[in-house]
C-alpha positions in Angstrom: 73.9 179.3 80.4 77.8 177.8 80.2 80.1 180.2 82.7 82.8 179.0 80.8 85.2 177.6 83.7 85.8 174.0 84.1 83.7 171.8 86.2 81.8 174.9 87.5 79.0 174.3 85.0 79.0 170.6 86.5 78.7 172.1 89.9 75.6 174.7 88.9 73.7 171.8 87.3 74.8 172.3 84.2 75.1 176.6 84.3 73.5 180.0 84.8 69.9 180.5 84.6 69.8 183.5 81.9 68.6 186.9 82.3 69.5 187.1 86.3 71.8 188.9 88.3 74.6 186.5 90.6 77.0 187.6 93.0 80.9 186.2 92.9 82.3 186.9 96.6 85.6 186.7 97.1 88.8 188.9 98.6 91.2 190.1 96.4 93.4 187.3 94.4 90.7 184.5 94.7 90.2 184.6 90.8 87.0 186.8 90.5 88.3 188.4 87.6 89.4 185.2 85.4 86.0 183.8 86.2 84.9 187.4 84.9 86.2 186.8 81.8 86.0 183.3 81.4 82.0 184.2 81.7 82.4 186.5 78.9 84.8 184.3 76.2 82.1 181.9 77.0 79.6 184.3 75.5 81.6 185.7 72.5 82.1 182.1 71.5 78.4 181.7 71.3 78.0 184.8 69.2 76.9 186.5 72.8 77.9 190.2 72.9 79.7 191.4 76.4 80.3 194.3 78.2 83.6 194.3 81.2 82.4 197.4 83.7 85.3 198.1 85.6 85.3 200.8 88.3 88.6 200.0 90.3 90.9 198.5 87.1 91.8 200.3 84.0 91.1 198.3 80.6 94.7 198.1 79.4 95.0 196.4 83.1 92.5 194.0 82.0 93.6 193.5 78.5 96.8 191.9 80.1 95.1 189.9 82.4 93.7 188.3 79.6 97.4 187.8 77.5 98.7 186.6 80.5 96.3 182.9 79.8 96.9 183.2 76.0 93.0 185.1 75.2 91.9 188.1 73.1 89.3 190.6 74.9 88.6 191.3 71.3 84.7 191.6 71.0 83.9 192.5 74.4 83.3 195.9 75.2 84.9 197.3 78.2 83.5 200.7 79.8 86.0 202.2 82.7 84.3 204.1 85.2 86.6 207.7 85.1 85.9 207.2 81.0 81.6 207.7 81.9 81.8 210.4 84.2 81.3 213.9 83.3 83.7 216.2 83.1 86.8 218.8 81.0 88.4 216.0 78.4 91.9 216.7 80.1 90.4 214.5 82.9 89.2 211.6 81.1 92.2 209.6 82.0 93.2 211.3 85.4 93.1 208.8 88.7 89.7 208.8 89.8 88.5 208.6 93.7 85.5 207.5 94.2 84.9 209.5 97.2 84.1 212.7 94.9 81.4 211.2 92.5 77.9 210.7 93.9 76.9 207.3 93.1 73.8 208.1 91.2 75.7 210.2 88.6 78.0 206.8 88.4 75.2 204.6 88.5 73.4 206.9 85.4 76.5 207.0 83.6 77.4 203.1 83.3 73.5 201.9 82.4 73.8 204.4 79.4 76.2 202.2 78.3 74.8 199.2 79.1 71.7 200.8 76.9 74.3 201.5 74.1 76.2 198.4 73.9 73.3 196.3 74.6 75.1 193.4 76.0 73.9 189.3 76.2 76.5 189.3 79.5 77.3 192.0 81.9 79.9 192.2 84.6 80.4 194.9 87.3 84.0 195.3 88.6 83.7 195.9 91.5 81.0 196.8 94.2 83.1 197.8 96.3 83.1 201.3 94.7 79.9 201.5 94.7 80.2 200.6 98.5 82.4 203.6 98.8 80.5 206.3 96.7 76.6 204.6 98.5 78.6 205.6 102.2 75.8 204.2 103.9 74.5 200.2 103.4 70.7 201.4 102.9 71.7 203.8 100.2 73.8 201.0 99.2 70.7 198.2 99.2 68.5 200.7 97.1 70.9 201.1 94.5 71.6 197.6 93.9 67.9 197.2 93.9 67.7 200.1 91.5 70.4 197.8 89.3 68.3 194.5 89.7 65.0 195.7 88.5 66.7 198.0 85.7 67.7 195.0 84.0 64.4 193.6 84.6 63.2 192.3 81.1 66.3 193.5 79.0 67.5 190.1 78.6 70.5 189.8 79.9 72.5 188.3 82.4 74.8 190.1 85.0 77.9 189.0 87.3 78.4 191.4 89.9 82.4 190.9 91.8 82.2 191.8 95.3 85.9 191.9 97.2 84.4 190.7 100.7 85.1 194.8 102.2 81.4 194.3 103.3 81.5 195.1 107.1 81.3 190.9 108.9 77.7 190.0 108.4 76.2 192.2 106.4 74.3 189.3 103.7 72.5 192.3 101.5 74.3 191.2 98.6 73.9 187.9 98.8 69.7 188.5 99.4 69.4 190.5 96.5 71.4 188.3 93.8 69.8 185.1 92.0 72.8 182.9 92.9 75.4 183.6 94.6 79.5 181.9 94.4 81.5 182.3 97.2 85.6 182.1 96.6 87.9 181.4 99.2 91.8 181.4 99.2 93.5 179.5 102.1 97.5 180.1 103.3 99.1 176.5 104.5 101.6 176.4 106.8 103.7 174.9 103.4 103.6 174.2 100.2 101.5 176.4 98.0 98.1 178.2 98.8 95.0 176.3 98.5 92.2 178.0 96.9 87.9 176.5 96.9 84.5 177.6 96.0 81.2 177.5 97.3 77.9 177.5 95.6 75.9 179.5 98.5 72.5 179.5 96.8 71.2 179.3 93.8 67.5 179.8 93.0 65.2 177.7 91.2 68.6 174.6 90.5 69.4 171.5 92.2 73.7 172.8 92.3 76.1 170.6 94.2 76.8 171.7 97.3 79.7 172.4 99.8 83.0 173.2 98.8 84.9 172.2 95.5 88.2 173.1 95.6 89.7 175.4 92.6 93.6 175.9 91.0 94.5 179.0 88.4 95.9 177.7 86.2 97.3 179.6 82.4 94.3 179.4 80.3 92.0 179.9 83.2 90.6 178.6 86.5 89.9 174.7 87.0 87.1 173.9 89.1 87.2 170.4 91.0 83.4 169.4 91.8 83.1 167.7 95.2 82.8 163.7 94.1 79.6 162.2 94.3 78.5 158.5 94.5 76.0 157.2 91.7 72.5 157.7 94.0 72.1 153.3 93.3 74.5 151.2 94.9 76.2 148.9 91.9 75.8 145.4 93.1 79.0 143.6 93.2 78.0 140.3 91.6 81.8 139.0 91.3 83.2 139.4 87.8 86.6 137.9 86.9 88.8 138.6 90.5 91.8 140.6 90.4 95.0 138.5 90.3 97.9 139.2 91.9 100.0 136.5 89.1 100.6 133.8 92.7 98.4 131.2 92.9 99.0 130.8 96.3 98.2 134.3 97.1 94.7 134.4 95.2 94.0 131.5 97.4 94.8 133.4 100.8 92.3 136.0 99.8 89.7 133.4 98.5 90.5 133.3 94.6 91.7 137.2 94.4 90.4 140.7 94.5 86.6 140.8 93.5 86.3 144.0 90.9 85.0 147.0 92.4 86.2 146.6 95.9 89.1 148.8 98.1 92.2 146.3 99.2 94.1 147.6 101.7 98.0 146.1 101.7 99.3 146.9 105.9 102.6 146.3 107.2 105.6 147.3 108.9 108.2 149.8 106.7 110.1 147.3 104.2 107.5 144.1 104.2 107.2 144.3 100.7 103.9 146.3 99.9 104.7 148.5 97.6 106.1 145.7 95.6 102.8 143.7 95.9 101.2 146.4 94.8 103.2 146.7 91.7 102.3 143.3 91.2 98.8 143.6 91.1 99.4 146.8 88.6 101.8 144.5 86.3 99.4 141.4 86.2 96.3 143.6 85.5 97.9 145.8 83.1 99.3 142.6 81.4 95.6 141.2 81.2 94.7 143.9 79.3 93.5 146.6 81.6 93.9 149.9 82.6 95.7 150.7 85.5 96.7 154.3 87.5 99.3 154.4 90.0 99.6 157.4 92.6 103.2 157.4 94.1 103.3 159.4 97.1 106.5 157.8 98.7 108.5 157.5 96.3 110.5 158.8 92.8 109.1 157.8 89.6 113.1 156.5 88.6 113.0 154.3 92.0 109.6 152.8 91.2 110.6 151.7 87.8 114.1 151.1 88.7 113.0 148.5 91.5 110.3 146.7 89.0 113.3 146.6 86.9 115.2 144.7 89.4 113.3 142.4 90.0 112.2 141.2 86.7 109.0 143.1 86.1 108.8 144.5 82.9 106.5 147.7 82.6 108.2 148.6 79.2 105.6 147.9 76.9 102.3 148.0 79.4 103.3 151.8 80.5 104.6 152.4 76.3 101.0 151.8 75.3 99.4 153.6 78.2 97.7 150.5 79.9 99.6 151.5 82.8 100.3 154.7 83.8 102.1 155.7 86.7 102.1 159.6 88.7 104.3 160.9 91.2 102.3 163.0 93.1 105.0 166.0 95.3 104.0 167.1 98.6 101.7 170.3 98.9 101.6 169.8 95.1 97.5 168.6 95.1 94.6 169.6 97.1 92.1 166.2 97.5 89.6 167.6 95.5 91.9 168.1 92.6 93.2 164.8 93.0 90.2 163.1 93.7 89.3 164.6 90.2 92.5 162.9 88.6 91.4 159.6 89.3 87.7 160.3 88.2 89.3 161.5 84.8 91.5 158.2 84.5 88.3 156.2 85.2 85.9 158.3 83.0 88.1 159.2 80.4 90.6 157.2 80.1 88.9 153.5 81.2 91.2 152.8 83.8 89.8 149.6 86.1 92.4 149.8 89.0 93.7 152.7 91.1 97.1 152.1 93.0 97.3 154.4 95.9 100.9 154.0 97.5 100.6 154.9 100.2 97.9 156.2 102.3 100.5 157.3 105.0 102.0 159.7 101.6 98.6 160.9 101.2 98.4 162.3 104.2 101.5 164.0 104.5 101.4 165.5 101.3 98.4 167.7 102.5 99.1 168.4 106.1 97.0 171.3 106.3 93.6 169.8 105.0 91.1 168.0 107.2 89.1 165.6 107.3 91.3 163.3 104.2 90.0 159.7 105.3 86.4 161.5 104.5 87.5 161.7 101.0 89.1 159.2 100.4 85.5 157.8 101.7 84.1 159.3 99.2 86.4 158.1 96.4 85.6 154.3 97.3 83.0 155.2 96.8 82.6 156.1 93.9 85.4 153.9 92.2 82.6 151.0 93.9 80.0 152.0 92.2 81.6 152.1 88.6 83.2 148.5 88.9 86.5 150.0 89.2 89.2 148.4 92.1 91.3 150.8 94.9 94.5 148.7 96.2 96.0 151.0 98.9 99.0 150.7 100.6 99.8 151.7 104.8 102.6 152.1 106.4 102.5 150.6 110.0 104.4 153.0 112.8 107.8 151.6 113.8 109.3 148.5 112.1 107.7 146.3 114.3 104.0 148.6 114.4 100.9 147.7 116.6 99.0 145.6 114.5 95.5 146.2 116.1 95.6 150.2 116.1 96.3 150.2 112.6 94.0 147.7 111.4 91.3 149.3 113.7 92.1 152.4 112.0 91.1 151.8 108.4 88.7 149.0 108.8 85.7 151.0 107.7 87.7 152.3 104.5 88.7 148.9 102.7 87.0 146.0 101.7 89.8 144.0 102.3 92.8 143.9 104.4 95.7 142.0 103.9 98.4 142.7 106.7 102.2 142.2 106.0 104.5 141.7 109.1 107.4 140.4 110.5 108.0 136.7 112.0 110.9 135.4 114.2 112.2 131.5 114.0 115.7 130.5 114.9 117.1 133.4 115.8 115.8 135.0 112.0 113.7 137.6 110.8 111.1 136.3 108.4 107.8 137.8 106.4 104.5 136.5 106.7 101.0 137.7 105.2 97.2 137.2 105.7 94.2 138.2 105.2 92.3 139.9 108.1 89.2 141.6 107.0 87.2 140.3 103.3 83.7 142.0 103.1 83.0 140.0 100.0 83.6 136.3 100.4 85.6 134.0 102.0 89.0 133.9 102.0 92.3 131.7 104.5 92.4 131.9 108.6 95.9 131.1 107.4 99.4 133.0 107.5 101.4 132.3 105.0 105.6 132.9 104.7 106.9 135.0 101.5 109.7 136.5 100.0 110.6 139.0 97.4 111.8 136.7 94.2 112.3 138.2 91.0 109.0 138.5 89.3 107.7 139.6 93.0 106.0 138.2 95.7 106.1 134.4 96.2 104.3 132.6 98.9 104.3 129.6 100.3 102.6 126.9 102.4 100.0 128.0 105.3 101.9 127.6 108.7 99.9 127.2 111.5 102.0 126.6 115.2 102.5 130.6 115.9 103.0 131.5 118.9 102.0 135.9 119.8 100.4 136.5 116.6 98.0 139.5 118.3 101.5 140.8 119.3 102.4 142.3 116.1 105.5 140.3 115.8 104.4 136.4 116.1 107.1 133.8 116.6 107.1 130.8 114.8 107.6 127.4 116.7 106.8 124.8 114.7 108.7 122.4 112.1 111.4 123.8 109.6 109.8 122.0 106.9 107.3 123.9 105.9 109.2 127.7 105.7 110.4 128.6 102.5 114.0 127.7 101.1 115.8 129.8 98.6 114.8 127.8 95.2 113.7 129.0 92.4 109.9 129.8 91.9 107.7 127.1 90.6 
């Protein structure tokens, strides 16, 4: 049975088994009512009758909430707690105080409505009202058991909503329900709040465990399932390497970047990492591949203006969709939402190259999240198993940052590490590029000089005579002849 919540059915292994009772557990504001309405609306779209039993809100409030998402609850029966209580007619619409009504009378009245409507899907919102009526844990448990027994054999799937007002450690509802989905709302130190869910249990179903980010949008809740790699890793069999458009740079990398691998372009600020990433993106898109670039560090307009200044014309590839650039604002996305955007780009958009500029910006955009590098690792595994190439930039600390520490930090993430750095010669500062790691084949062990010129990076001949390479700021001690001079690219 589909829930109607985008992403949740994937986590549940295809939906909820029919004719069972499920618990949706979360504090106020986590999206329980929205998910419950989506659950009933999904049933309505399949011709199933739905019943919403509200013990705390009015039917008018529910309809207003639905209208805020562009929905109508027409065709879904709504039963209010006050409307099913015995009493004079003039008291039917007065505010109801739970402590004034016996639990058994309330439940019996609600179940009469269920018998009358004979729904296929039922929502009880919320159990905190029943808990207050029960006044003690034993009586509450007995009543929930009675509800469970009542629905046996009635071909009805029930969703119980609870706002976690139970004492800490009270797991009665979780033990009685066939499945439990836990919703959490987290306030960040800065920026928008984050929401996540976890399927605590679902009997008889292999579901996707762990936490999954979700967002409440106009139109309902959207869940971003945690990425799972393919069970059988794809073997890297070569294929056409991803070219930079520079024969010298491709030679430095042993022919180019192997498809399905990850590459980190690492260096101090201003060494040309973003230019090289854009060069790879433009070359791949111009050859017919689809490319998606995520910009965490700079404005989209700045990136496009820089491309124009370098003579890299991206207008045609951007216009026809081969190259798409997305600017990510700080705190705009959770890691799960970002990962799912990448997944959709690959599976729905046919993207073959992903650019992440930069890893530093990604981490700073999600400052309160934990284990970000682990989530990037999962994403890289997913992309590799689908033969998609990923290029990331990483800014070293300081203008002449420590090479060894930074390389050690990212070495387990990437298949290839390209180091871009400054070097000294005759009192001037120049830029050099080298490959310090490549898992998927041979590469040059040399250092080459490069300049940023029209068209992107122009790379020179290998340079061998250096001193202080391991300091991070090597000094060239060789002859002047191999060094690059200002001349048009060949």
